[in-house]
N, C-alpha and C positions, 0 to 999 in steps of 0.2 A: 504494500500500500504506500501511497505517497506520504510525504512528511506532513505533519499537522501544521496548519498555518492559522488556525482560529479565525476563519472567515466570520463565523457567528460570534459576535462580541458579548451578547447577553448570556448570563448563566442559564443553563438548561433546566427546565422544570420537568422532572420525570413524569411520563404519562401524558404530557400536554402535546396536542397537535396544533401547530400554527398554520392557519389557512390563509395564504396570500392570494388575493384576487386583484389583478390589474384591471383598470377601467379606462376606456376611452369612448365617451358617449354611450349610446345604446342603453339609455336609462331604464326602459321597460324590461329589458333582459336582466339588468342588474337587480331590479326589484324582485323579479320572479326567482332569480338565483338565490338571493338572500332569504326570501320567504321559504323556499324549498330547503335551504340549509338549516334554518331554524326548526322547521317541522320534522326533519329527518335525523337530526344529530343529537345524540344524548351524551356522547363522549366529552371528555375534558378538552375544550378547544379555545383558541383565541383567533379572532378574525382580523386580518390586516388588509385594508383597502388602499390601493395605490392609484390615485387619479392622475392620468396623464394629460392634464389640461383639457378636460372635457368642456364642451360649450353648450350642452343641452340641458343643463340643470342638475347634472349628476353631482356637482360640487355642493349645491344647496341641499340636495336630498341626503347625502352621506354625512353632512355636518349635523343633521338632526338625529342621527342614530346613536344609541347608547351601546356600551359594551363592545365597541369596536375601536381599533386603532386606524386612524386616517392619515395618510401621507399624500400631500397635494403638490403636484409639480406645475411649474409655470409654463413648461413646454412638454411635448410628448417625448419621453425618454425611451420609448419602445419597450418591448417585452423584457429584454435583458436588463435594462436599467431599472424598471419597475420591480422585476423579480428580485434583483439584488437588494434594492431598498427594503422590500418586504422581508426578505430572508434575514438581512442584518438586524431588523427590528424584532425578529421572532424570538420568543422565549421557549418554544417547544422542543421536545426531544425529537419530534418529527416535524418536518416543514413540508407543507403541501402547496403546490402551485395549481390553481384552479381557474379555468376560464369563467367569465361571467355569463356566457350563453349556454348554460347547462341547467338541467333539472336533476335532482338527486332522489334516490329511492330509500325506503326505510332500511336502516342498518348498513348503509353503504360504507360508512367509515369503520364500523366494527368489523365488517367483512375484510377491509383492507388491512387493518391492524392484525386480525387473526391470521390472515394469509402470510403477511410479512414475518410474523413470529414462527409460524409453522414451517414455512419454506426457507427461512433464513435470508430473506430478501432485504437489500439495502434501499432499493427504489422499487416502488410498486404502483401499478396503474390498474383501474377497474375495467371491466367489460363496458363497451360503449355502443350505443345505437345512435346514429347520426341522421339528421334530416327533419322532416315535418313531425311535430308531436301530435300524432293522430291515433294514439292508443292509450290505454290505461297503464301508466308507468308502474304503479304499485303491483298489480297482478302480473304484469310482464316481468318485472324484476324478480318477483318471488319465484316464478316458474324457471327463469333462466338461472338464477343463483342456486336454486335447489338442485337442478340438473347438473350444473357446471361448477359446483363448489370446489371440487378438487382439481379443476383444470387450470393449467398455467402455461403460458408461452414464455419460456425462459429467455433472457437476453433482450426482451422487448419492453418498451415503455412508450407513453404517448404524452405529448406536450399539452393536450387538452386538460388532463388531470394526472398528476403524479405526486406521490408522497415519498420524500427522501429523508433518510435518517440524518441527523445533524453531523454525524461522523463523515458523511460524504462531503458536505460543504467544507468541513474543517480539514479535509485531506486534499481536495482538488480545487478549492476556491468556489467562487460563484459563477455567474453566467458571463460569457464574453460579450462585452458591450460594443465590440467592433461590428457585431451584427446589428444593423440599423433597423429600427421599427419592429420588425418581426420576421420570422422564418430562419431556420437552421440553428438558432441558439439552443433549442432543446436537443436536436440531434448531436450538436457539438458537446453538450453537457453529458449526455448519455454515453457518448463515445469516450470521453475523458474518464468517466466513472468506470466504464468497462475496462479500459486500459489500466486503471489503478487497482483492479481486482475486485470491484464491488459487483454485487449480484442484482440484476434487474429482472422484473417479471410482470406480465399482465395476467390478472387472475379473474376467475369466474365467480368468486365469492362476493363480489361487489359490482354494482351496476349504476350507470348514469345515462341520461339522454343529453346529446349535444346537438344544438340547432344547426351549427355549421359555419364557423369562421365569420361571424357577423361583424366583428370588429375589423378584421382584415378587409372585408368587402367595403365597409364604411370608409376606411382609410384610402382605398384605391379610388373611390369616387370623390374624395376631397381634393380640392385644388391647393390645399395647404401643403401637401407633400408631393412634389412634382417628380422627384427622381425615382427611377425604377429600383427601389430598394431590394426587391426580391432577387433580381439579377445580380446586384452588387453583393448581396449576402452569399449567393451561390458561388460567385467568383472568389470571394474571400475564403469560404469554406474549402474550396478546391485548393487554393494556395496554401492555406494553413495546414491541411492534412496531406499535401503533396499527392494529389489523386489524378493521375493521367486518365485520358478518356477511356482506355481499355479497362483500367481498374474500376472506374465508376460504372462502366457497363457490366462488368463481372459482378460487382456488388448489387447493382440494381436488379439484374436478372436472377441472381441467387435469392435475393430477398423476395422477389415476386413468386418464385417457385416454392420457397419455403412457406410463405404466407398462404399460397393457394392450397398446398398440401394440408397445412394445419387447419385452415378454415373449412375445407371440404370434409376432413375427418371429423371435426367438431360438429358440423351440420349433420353428418350421417349418424353420429353417436348420440347427440344431445338435442338436435333440432334447432340449434343456435350456433353462432360463432362469437368469439370474444370481441370482434369488431364487425358491426353491421351498419349498412348505409341504405337509406331509402332514396332511390334515384328514379325519377319519373314514375312513381307509384309502385316500383318493384324493389323488394328488399334484396340487397346484395350482401354476400358473406365474404369478408376480407381477412 
């Protein structure tokens, strides 16, 4: 493992989970997310909201909330910057990064904690269904997590929602802020964690719904951010990890094949996969 650098400056509170939620507009999604979080979470948590200069009333709304930590930025610092701010402010033994365009199911956090302990995971992600919310999430989650409780895709995590133990941050540091606005910062973090010997996994004992990159879509339609940050981030990632085209192609095709085999096996055995997407009215298993 890498040397400890104490990225997290606050003393850890055993058993506490710090949930960091970056915000950029999309107030209605934020309200739904927080309501869902309150309704479904019984565990010992702290909520840290990082507002990246929202202009739709998000700042006013979160200023009225109790029992949350609010960090307000004068400009959009992107995912990496907001995630680092929230993680440094965290007091939890576990630090979770959570999108604001999600809905959570009963016992989702307990399912993550149980799986992390049972499987000795350092970073853990729940099962996710993405797209239109046109189903009853509680009954769907109950069916999926009952059938897939012991299912895990090792070495896999997702930036939509992941929970990392404090020891990961203190060994490899935070998120690389050279990735501007969003994209690739999560992939980079997971790769660094893997290289340092930490264990990642996506598990079937926890479930959430993801509406689907609403913040990124909002940013792309905003004339406040003109540069093609996604292409810039991709180019930086390639340079950082020294990935020639043939190696990228090999990794991409290998990942596609592994995901396809895993998803099809999960679908055949359990009727679900750990990553599902509703596209044009059809559910895809990924």
